[in-house]
FIPA-911982 format. One record per residue (C-alpha): x, y, z. Coordinates in Angstrom, 3 decimals. Layout:
{{X; Y; Z}};
...
//
This chain:
{{0.024; 0.022; 0.023}};
{{1.498; 3.357; -1.091}};
{{-0.838; 5.438; 1.005}};
{{-0.903; 4.861; 4.773}};
{{-4.040; 4.934; 6.854}};
{{-3.656; 8.569; 7.965}};
{{-3.203; 9.854; 4.423}};
{{-6.115; 7.770; 3.210}};
{{-8.348; 9.207; 5.925}};
{{-7.343; 12.835; 4.929}};
{{-7.736; 11.982; 1.211}};
{{-11.253; 10.536; 1.774}};
{{-12.392; 13.875; 3.181}};
{{-10.930; 15.901; 0.329}};
{{-12.270; 13.506; -2.451}};
{{-15.816; 14.036; -1.114}};
{{-15.350; 17.690; -2.055}};
{{-14.903; 16.897; -5.778}};
{{-17.576; 18.546; -7.900}};
{{-17.297; 16.480; -11.127}};
{{-15.518; 13.571; -12.828}};
{{-11.747; 13.416; -13.365}};
{{-9.751; 11.183; -15.633}};
{{-6.186; 10.227; -14.751}};
{{-4.162; 9.327; -17.822}};
{{-1.184; 7.190; -16.887}};
{{2.055; 6.531; -18.805}};
{{4.016; 3.812; -17.013}};
{{6.856; 1.401; -17.725}};
{{8.174; -1.568; -15.736}};
{{10.379; 0.373; -13.273}};
{{9.688; 0.916; -9.529}};
{{8.509; 4.543; -9.913}};
{{6.118; 3.420; -12.694}};
{{4.748; 0.707; -10.415}};
{{4.290; 3.252; -7.559}};
{{2.596; 5.645; -9.998}};
{{0.136; 2.984; -11.090}};
{{-0.504; 1.984; -7.510}};
{{-1.253; 5.654; -6.518}};
{{-3.686; 6.344; -9.398}};
{{-5.513; 2.988; -8.869}};
{{-5.797; 3.688; -5.141}};
{{-7.263; 7.137; -5.896}};
{{-9.766; 5.625; -8.321}};
{{-10.767; 2.980; -5.695}};
{{-11.554; 5.772; -3.251}};
{{-13.845; 7.875; -5.418}};
{{-16.418; 7.044; -8.081}};
{{-15.560; 10.423; -9.693}};
{{-12.066; 9.219; -10.645}};
{{-11.272; 6.907; -13.581}};
{{-7.912; 5.763; -14.907}};
{{-6.809; 5.324; -18.531}};
{{-3.426; 3.877; -19.768}};
{{-1.745; 6.101; -22.400}};
{{1.674; 7.348; -23.564}};
{{2.676; 10.745; -22.319}};
{{5.940; 12.734; -23.185}};
{{7.455; 11.544; -19.886}};
{{7.270; 8.008; -18.407}};
{{6.437; 7.448; -15.599}};
{{3.778; 10.201; -15.317}};
{{0.112; 10.881; -15.146}};
{{-2.119; 13.758; -16.138}};
{{-5.226; 15.029; -14.417}};
{{-8.018; 15.789; -16.846}};
{{-11.729; 16.556; -17.291}};
{{-13.540; 13.907; -19.414}};
{{-12.829; 14.692; -23.046}};
{{-10.478; 17.568; -22.246}};
{{-6.784; 17.705; -21.429}};
{{-6.030; 20.378; -18.739}};
{{-2.228; 20.248; -19.213}};
{{-1.621; 19.276; -15.575}};
{{0.945; 16.415; -15.412}};
{{2.821; 14.817; -12.463}};
{{6.084; 13.024; -13.579}};
{{6.900; 11.066; -10.479}};
{{4.762; 10.228; -7.436}};
{{3.450; 13.461; -5.846}};
{{3.613; 12.492; -2.166}};
{{5.670; 14.166; 0.620}};
{{5.390; 17.939; 0.371}};
{{3.619; 17.520; -3.014}};
{{0.640; 15.600; -1.578}};
{{-1.285; 18.883; -1.298}};
{{-0.519; 19.755; -4.958}};
{{-2.091; 16.455; -5.998}};
{{-5.229; 17.016; -3.837}};
{{-5.675; 20.614; -5.210}};
{{-5.255; 19.387; -8.791}};
{{-7.945; 16.800; -8.331}};
{{-10.333; 19.274; -6.693}};
{{-9.718; 22.157; -9.135}};
{{-9.949; 19.980; -12.273}};
{{-13.199; 18.569; -10.862}};
{{-14.576; 22.095; -10.918}};
{{-13.949; 23.387; -7.387}};
{{-13.239; 27.112; -7.349}};
{{-9.629; 28.019; -6.318}};
{{-8.991; 30.247; -3.352}};
{{-7.350; 32.968; -5.427}};
{{-8.290; 36.631; -5.894}};
{{-10.620; 37.164; -8.928}};
{{-8.118; 39.766; -10.220}};
{{-5.458; 37.082; -10.457}};
{{-7.890; 34.598; -12.153}};
{{-8.820; 37.250; -14.714}};
{{-5.105; 37.921; -15.381}};
{{-4.445; 34.278; -16.045}};
{{-7.417; 33.783; -18.363}};
{{-6.276; 36.764; -20.521}};
{{-2.791; 35.317; -21.273}};
{{-2.327; 34.632; -24.985}};
{{0.340; 32.534; -26.689}};
{{1.636; 28.994; -25.928}};
{{3.259; 28.458; -22.486}};
{{4.631; 24.976; -21.660}};
{{6.113; 24.978; -18.098}};
{{8.189; 22.247; -16.477}};
{{9.131; 22.447; -12.759}};
{{11.919; 20.288; -11.325}};
{{11.280; 19.572; -7.636}};
{{12.206; 17.272; -4.788}};
{{9.536; 15.727; -2.530}};
{{11.354; 17.018; 0.562}};
{{11.338; 20.653; -0.675}};
{{8.895; 22.924; 1.236}};
{{9.312; 25.749; -1.322}};
{{8.300; 23.595; -4.327}};
{{4.572; 23.121; -3.724}};
{{3.849; 26.879; -4.188}};
{{5.321; 26.823; -7.615}};
{{3.747; 23.486; -8.581}};
{{0.292; 24.628; -7.398}};
{{0.562; 28.001; -9.090}};
{{1.539; 26.488; -12.461}};
{{-1.118; 23.791; -12.163}};
{{-3.783; 26.402; -11.552}};
{{-2.652; 28.455; -14.469}};
{{-2.884; 25.348; -16.739}};
{{-6.420; 24.566; -15.432}};
{{-7.660; 28.130; -16.004}};
{{-6.020; 28.748; -19.370}};
{{-5.981; 26.219; -22.295}};
{{-2.795; 27.923; -23.684}};
{{-0.764; 26.835; -20.622}};
{{0.546; 23.386; -19.683}};
{{2.587; 22.294; -16.680}};
{{4.538; 19.197; -15.814}};
{{5.912; 18.629; -12.323}};
{{9.120; 16.513; -12.446}};
{{10.430; 14.796; -9.381}};
{{14.258; 15.068; -9.690}};
{{14.735; 11.772; -7.853}};
{{12.712; 9.907; -10.479}};
{{14.393; 11.662; -13.479}};
{{17.991; 11.794; -12.265}};
{{19.606; 11.664; -15.702}};
{{17.525; 14.490; -17.019}};
{{18.258; 16.569; -13.939}};
{{22.074; 15.952; -14.368}};
{{21.957; 16.619; -18.112}};
{{20.331; 20.021; -17.467}};
{{22.728; 20.798; -14.563}};
{{19.845; 21.375; -12.169}};
{{21.293; 21.719; -8.694}};
{{18.585; 23.629; -6.828}};
{{14.847; 23.148; -6.551}};
{{12.410; 24.292; -7.653}};
{{13.777; 25.102; -11.049}};
{{11.232; 26.075; -13.697}};
{{11.633; 25.866; -17.521}};
{{9.303; 27.625; -19.891}};
{{9.134; 26.375; -23.515}};
{{12.473; 24.612; -22.992}};
{{14.348; 27.574; -21.563}};
{{15.180; 28.196; -17.911}};
{{12.521; 30.592; -16.518}};
{{13.267; 30.906; -12.795}};
{{14.208; 29.208; -9.533}};
{{13.248; 29.195; -5.936}};
{{9.868; 29.813; -4.394}};
{{7.558; 31.922; -6.626}};
{{3.954; 32.840; -5.902}};
{{1.366; 32.909; -8.657}};
{{1.620; 36.720; -8.657}};
{{5.458; 36.520; -8.989}};
{{5.138; 34.160; -11.959}};
{{2.617; 36.412; -13.638}};
{{4.849; 39.496; -13.003}};
{{7.882; 37.569; -14.480}};
{{5.681; 36.872; -17.549}};
{{4.983; 40.583; -17.829}};
{{1.293; 40.487; -16.899}};
{{1.382; 42.186; -13.428}};
{{-0.233; 45.572; -12.552}};
{{1.320; 48.547; -14.240}};
{{2.874; 51.530; -12.462}};
{{0.019; 54.012; -13.302}};
{{-2.506; 51.678; -11.623}};
{{-0.492; 51.948; -8.356}};
{{0.457; 55.661; -8.616}};
{{-3.228; 56.609; -9.028}};
{{-4.050; 55.319; -5.486}};
{{-5.153; 57.856; -2.900}};
{{-2.634; 58.588; -0.062}};
{{-2.606; 56.070; 2.756}};
{{-2.764; 56.840; 6.455}};
{{-0.299; 54.035; 7.166}};
{{1.676; 52.219; 4.411}};
{{3.633; 49.057; 5.475}};
{{6.605; 48.053; 3.455}};
{{7.233; 44.290; 3.760}};
{{4.996; 41.249; 4.235}};
{{6.701; 39.144; 6.827}};
{{5.663; 38.626; 10.453}};
{{6.450; 42.251; 11.387}};
{{4.686; 43.708; 8.342}};
{{1.591; 41.574; 8.730}};
{{1.315; 42.420; 12.431}};
{{1.715; 46.120; 11.670}};
{{-0.921; 45.988; 8.943}};
{{-3.481; 44.210; 11.190}};
{{-2.868; 46.578; 14.094}};
{{-3.157; 49.647; 11.844}};
{{-6.288; 48.426; 10.003}};
{{-8.017; 47.662; 13.327}};
{{-7.746; 51.414; 14.127}};
{{-10.028; 52.061; 11.111}};
{{-7.396; 54.000; 9.196}};
{{-6.529; 53.634; 5.462}};
{{-3.841; 50.945; 5.414}};
{{-1.767; 49.574; 2.554}};
{{0.935; 46.875; 2.474}};
{{3.688; 46.552; -0.177}};
{{5.133; 42.993; -0.201}};
{{7.718; 41.448; -2.459}};
{{6.356; 38.131; -1.183}};
{{4.004; 37.506; 1.695}};
{{5.635; 35.807; 4.594}};
{{9.102; 37.020; 3.826}};
{{11.990; 35.024; 5.336}};
{{9.688; 32.526; 7.065}};
{{8.841; 31.095; 3.621}};
{{12.294; 29.606; 3.708}};
{{11.903; 28.220; 7.257}};
{{10.850; 24.610; 7.650}};
{{10.185; 23.673; 11.309}};
{{9.146; 26.385; 13.806}};
{{8.985; 25.118; 17.397}};
{{9.413; 28.307; 19.432}};
{{6.264; 30.215; 18.357}};
{{4.556; 30.414; 21.752}};
{{1.247; 28.504; 22.030}};
{{1.894; 26.633; 18.764}};
{{4.080; 23.554; 19.498}};
{{5.062; 23.066; 15.893}};
{{4.322; 24.740; 12.528}};
{{6.140; 25.252; 9.236}};
{{7.042; 28.611; 7.660}};
{{4.853; 28.404; 4.585}};
{{1.837; 27.439; 6.718}};
{{2.485; 30.348; 9.090}};
{{2.920; 32.757; 6.088}};
{{-0.440; 31.609; 4.644}};
{{-2.082; 32.290; 8.062}};
{{-0.507; 35.757; 8.143}};
{{-1.854; 36.611; 4.706}};
{{-5.288; 35.229; 5.543}};
{{-5.403; 37.317; 8.772}};
{{-4.356; 40.540; 6.974}};
{{-7.084; 39.862; 4.327}};
{{-9.748; 39.844; 7.089}};
{{-9.282; 43.604; 7.235}};
{{-9.623; 46.442; 4.749}};
{{-5.953; 46.394; 3.755}};
{{-4.803; 47.277; 0.232}};
{{-2.324; 44.474; -0.501}};
{{0.212; 45.278; -3.275}};
{{1.992; 41.958; -3.849}};
{{5.272; 41.268; -5.860}};
{{6.356; 44.930; -5.503}};
{{9.712; 46.193; -4.202}};
{{10.445; 49.671; -2.792}};
{{13.487; 51.488; -4.159}};
{{13.337; 54.970; -2.603}};
{{11.840; 56.775; 0.436}};
{{11.495; 60.546; 0.511}};
{{9.819; 62.688; 3.206}};
{{7.840; 65.650; 1.776}};
{{4.405; 66.815; 3.101}};
{{3.637; 63.102; 2.926}};
{{6.126; 60.240; 2.928}};
{{6.683; 59.074; -0.661}};
{{7.699; 55.504; -1.499}};
{{8.896; 54.905; -5.101}};
{{8.575; 51.256; -6.272}};
{{10.981; 49.505; -8.696}};
{{8.297; 49.617; -11.465}};
{{8.378; 53.443; -11.184}};
{{5.063; 53.864; -9.289}};
{{5.030; 56.359; -6.377}};
{{2.795; 55.678; -3.343}};
{{2.100; 58.387; -0.707}};
{{1.255; 58.009; 2.984}};
{{0.999; 60.074; 6.172}};
{{2.996; 57.410; 7.992}};
{{5.153; 54.546; 6.798}};
{{6.305; 51.370; 8.612}};
{{9.420; 49.738; 7.213}};
{{9.435; 45.948; 7.783}};
{{11.663; 44.678; 4.980}};
{{13.257; 41.886; 7.003}};
{{16.655; 40.277; 6.163}};
{{18.122; 37.833; 3.644}};
{{20.837; 35.173; 3.667}};
{{24.293; 36.733; 3.998}};
{{26.609; 35.965; 1.060}};
{{30.247; 34.874; 1.641}};
{{31.277; 37.342; -1.043}};
{{34.018; 35.232; -2.644}};
{{34.736; 34.558; -6.340}};
{{32.523; 31.773; -7.648}};
{{29.618; 32.351; -5.223}};
{{27.406; 34.306; -7.585}};
{{28.570; 32.521; -10.686}};
{{27.597; 29.119; -9.369}};
{{24.457; 30.004; -7.414}};
{{21.932; 27.181; -8.049}};
{{24.794; 25.346; -9.870}};
{{26.270; 23.846; -6.692}};
{{26.052; 26.950; -4.450}};
{{22.905; 26.629; -2.290}};
{{21.320; 28.273; 0.736}};
{{18.525; 25.846; 1.720}};
{{19.673; 22.339; 2.840}};
{{16.049; 21.123; 3.187}};
{{15.152; 21.991; -0.369}};
{{18.326; 21.317; -2.258}};
{{19.995; 18.582; -0.098}};
{{18.418; 15.615; -1.957}};
{{20.002; 16.794; -5.209}};
{{23.419; 16.164; -3.709}};
{{22.770; 12.609; -2.698}};
{{25.992; 10.566; -2.547}};
{{28.123; 13.630; -3.208}};
{{30.705; 15.637; -1.151}};
{{29.528; 19.064; 0.004}};
{{30.768; 21.840; 2.210}};
{{28.805; 23.929; 4.695}};
{{30.206; 27.432; 5.304}};
{{29.309; 28.560; 8.870}};
{{29.570; 27.061; 12.297}};
{{26.589; 28.655; 14.011}};
{{23.353; 26.884; 14.797}};
{{22.007; 27.110; 11.198}};
{{25.307; 25.848; 9.725}};
{{25.615; 22.865; 12.092}};
{{21.872; 21.992; 11.703}};
{{22.429; 22.067; 7.944}};
{{25.500; 19.809; 8.206}};
{{23.588; 17.270; 10.374}};
{{20.679; 17.162; 7.905}};
{{22.994; 16.833; 4.901}};
{{25.068; 14.119; 6.555}};
{{22.064; 11.825; 6.278}};
{{21.886; 12.326; 2.473}};
{{25.287; 13.114; 1.032}};
{{28.529; 11.076; 0.997}};
{{30.583; 13.581; 3.050}};
{{30.183; 16.984; 4.675}};
{{32.990; 19.409; 5.330}};
{{32.146; 22.242; 7.735}};
{{34.222; 25.430; 7.272}};
{{34.188; 27.966; 10.123}};
{{36.063; 31.316; 10.156}};
{{36.484; 31.471; 13.943}};
{{38.807; 29.158; 15.916}};
{{35.719; 27.370; 17.431}};
{{32.239; 26.421; 16.259}};
{{29.572; 28.851; 17.586}};
{{26.641; 26.352; 17.613}};
{{24.901; 25.146; 20.737}};
{{26.775; 22.269; 22.450}};
{{23.966; 19.778; 21.947}};
{{24.246; 20.389; 18.153}};
{{28.041; 20.087; 18.201}};
{{27.848; 16.784; 20.080}};
{{25.409; 15.372; 17.480}};
{{27.682; 16.654; 14.617}};
{{30.846; 15.099; 16.122}};
{{29.014; 11.715; 16.433}};
{{28.567; 11.547; 12.677}};
{{31.130; 9.469; 10.742}};
{{30.907; 11.354; 7.462}};
{{31.623; 14.898; 8.727}};
{{34.933; 16.835; 8.831}};
{{35.110; 20.149; 10.677}};
{{37.706; 22.735; 9.713}};
{{37.927; 25.895; 12.042}};
{{39.952; 29.056; 11.780}};
{{39.485; 28.873; 8.012}};
{{38.821; 31.742; 5.584}};
{{36.957; 30.735; 2.459}};
{{38.911; 32.110; -0.541}};
{{37.100; 30.877; -3.714}};
{{34.397; 28.469; -4.916}};
{{35.655; 26.761; -8.082}};
{{33.817; 25.121; -10.953}};
{{33.264; 24.762; -14.671}};
{{29.570; 24.597; -15.424}};
{{28.920; 23.535; -11.831}};
{{30.819; 23.619; -8.558}};
{{33.849; 21.218; -8.393}};
{{35.858; 22.541; -5.447}};
{{36.484; 25.151; -2.736}};
{{39.649; 26.747; -1.480}};
{{40.327; 28.254; 1.926}};
{{43.215; 29.828; 3.867}};
{{44.242; 28.392; 7.237}};
{{44.243; 31.500; 9.351}};
{{46.831; 30.076; 11.757}};
{{49.475; 29.136; 9.167}};
{{48.373; 31.290; 6.171}};
{{48.541; 28.156; 3.958}};
{{46.011; 27.775; 1.184}};
{{44.104; 24.416; 0.841}};
{{41.816; 23.085; -1.823}};
{{38.972; 20.515; -1.406}};
{{37.338; 18.773; -4.336}};
{{33.586; 18.658; -3.893}};
{{30.264; 19.135; -5.749}};
{{28.233; 21.460; -3.514}};
{{28.585; 24.443; -1.096}};
{{25.814; 25.398; 1.382}};
{{26.251; 28.933; 2.715}};
{{24.920; 29.418; 6.279}};
{{26.522; 32.516; 7.759}};
{{23.601; 34.493; 9.053}};
{{21.470; 37.373; 7.796}};
{{21.833; 40.922; 6.404}};
{{19.001; 43.492; 6.570}};
{{17.120; 44.465; 3.410}};
{{17.785; 48.181; 3.830}};
{{20.290; 49.047; 1.037}};
{{17.552; 51.101; -0.702}};
{{17.340; 53.444; 2.295}};
{{20.930; 54.732; 1.809}};
{{20.939; 58.460; 2.620}};
{{17.402; 58.583; 4.021}};
{{16.810; 56.757; 7.265}};
{{19.486; 56.448; 9.973}};
{{20.994; 52.930; 10.155}};
{{23.766; 51.187; 12.086}};
{{27.107; 50.187; 10.514}};
{{25.508; 46.767; 9.754}};
{{22.643; 48.448; 7.908}};
{{19.967; 47.939; 10.600}};
{{17.403; 50.769; 10.932}};
{{17.766; 52.592; 14.300}};
{{14.448; 52.745; 16.142}};
{{13.247; 54.009; 19.590}};
{{10.887; 52.180; 21.875}};
{{7.812; 53.345; 19.865}};
{{9.365; 51.966; 16.636}};
{{10.106; 55.509; 15.370}};
{{13.098; 56.251; 13.150}};
{{14.932; 59.602; 12.798}};
{{12.387; 60.745; 10.175}};
{{9.000; 61.967; 11.587}};
{{6.251; 59.637; 10.385}};
{{8.576; 56.844; 9.441}};
{{8.615; 53.762; 11.735}};
{{10.336; 50.394; 11.417}};
{{9.903; 46.855; 12.799}};
{{11.410; 43.351; 12.695}};
{{14.680; 41.964; 11.389}};
{{15.579; 45.096; 9.462}};
{{15.970; 47.080; 12.700}};
{{18.507; 47.218; 15.476}};
{{16.371; 45.039; 17.708}};
{{18.614; 42.834; 19.963}};
{{17.161; 39.516; 18.812}};
{{15.769; 38.308; 15.480}};
{{12.806; 35.991; 16.179}};
{{9.392; 35.615; 14.594}};
{{7.555; 36.367; 17.817}};
{{9.708; 39.467; 18.504}};
{{9.136; 40.699; 14.928}};
{{5.332; 40.363; 15.403}};
{{5.532; 42.357; 18.653}};
{{7.650; 45.063; 17.068}};
{{5.176; 45.285; 14.175}};
{{2.378; 45.937; 16.615}};
{{4.503; 48.536; 18.442}};
{{5.305; 50.370; 15.197}};
{{1.648; 50.448; 14.178}};
{{0.577; 51.826; 17.628}};
{{3.421; 54.329; 17.375}};
{{2.310; 55.379; 13.885}};
{{-1.304; 55.759; 15.028}};
{{-0.175; 57.903; 17.991}};
{{1.850; 59.994; 15.595}};
{{-1.155; 60.551; 13.272}};
{{-3.373; 61.631; 16.190}};
{{-0.793; 64.159; 17.351}};
{{-0.088; 65.517; 13.898}};
//
């Protein structure tokens, strides 16, 4: 049995929500993945009278497509969509059966208007928590528009294809045979990349806001909810809702919730903000702040938004090592997410740069997948918690190198080595390997504020205990500020503080 009792129980509930018949067309050979694919589709058919199975030949074997009777929707799964892709399978069945998607009508209209032929392929791994967003977005686009097709490809089932295309990070998306993009992308981001997002004039024509929040992570969402609850005109500009937590797998220190995952928490944040009258401007980046009578925020698409008060909650991003080869081989052996990309390095030798908690956690995770892990730490000792260090040192396939300065990441088309300098002897060493995971902390997303808002030497926005910056009417919250600790729960509290500070400012001015 491919599906255990728990999954079957969940599936039973979902399948009862189907609104019409669905045909699963299966292309299978004699290999193990083909057998598992056949087992899965037959189990699905046995659980619902709405599902029938047909044998056919599809461009990829093993694979199966999800269709309406007499109509191909263009939704194909090459591989067995379990693990993190189980939800993608369930949504495909429901949406193809006629169940309405939970997506803004504006987005649905945008998708339906797209003309031309678009054939998407997404390469994923079943352990990747970033992949389902991309798979579900592209599936939905295929269901809504007959000009669009999408095939999800499990890299573990199509190893030769993945290696021939030098795919070393997931998700990686191809459009009409050419690489289109990588990493987590929302449906709005994909549409913007295709050139079908809102234009600048549509945004510039908006009336001034009372409070405009820049950033859609925990701090920004909290600020937007607190501002909107005061009954004032609130807007939020977000490059992607959820921010950094979209790249966080397990969260076990969010008080009152014993365990959750980043994408799940991000979806809850967005849902909560949408309960209020907040103007959400997704997939937009701010590039300039200027204080006039009102605070003006210019976006990268040229639009200018105006507000009486602004809350900056732009968060932080992974810090780069800044050595030759890092940028050149990003997604070609240089990676930042061990959960997502680890399975692509199965049986290979990789390095982890960074000896803090995130670096050592990454090394422990990777040691269970790869042939060997080399940890490279700049300081003379690892900085991770002792419990993590003990676990690391108990593993047979891990080498730890301390007091080492990374000099260069080497490669041809993909990474093939790393060189470092021993800081005690000044000698240079070279290690042959196939992957480098960078885990050296975070840097605030505040470069665009150069010359406007006062920041620390590390780029963090300086705030007082009301969340106020040095510019009247401009507040800040979360990981982009000089707050002592960077935690989800602290960011949410600082978002609330900044919103209350902004409301107090509006009343007094």
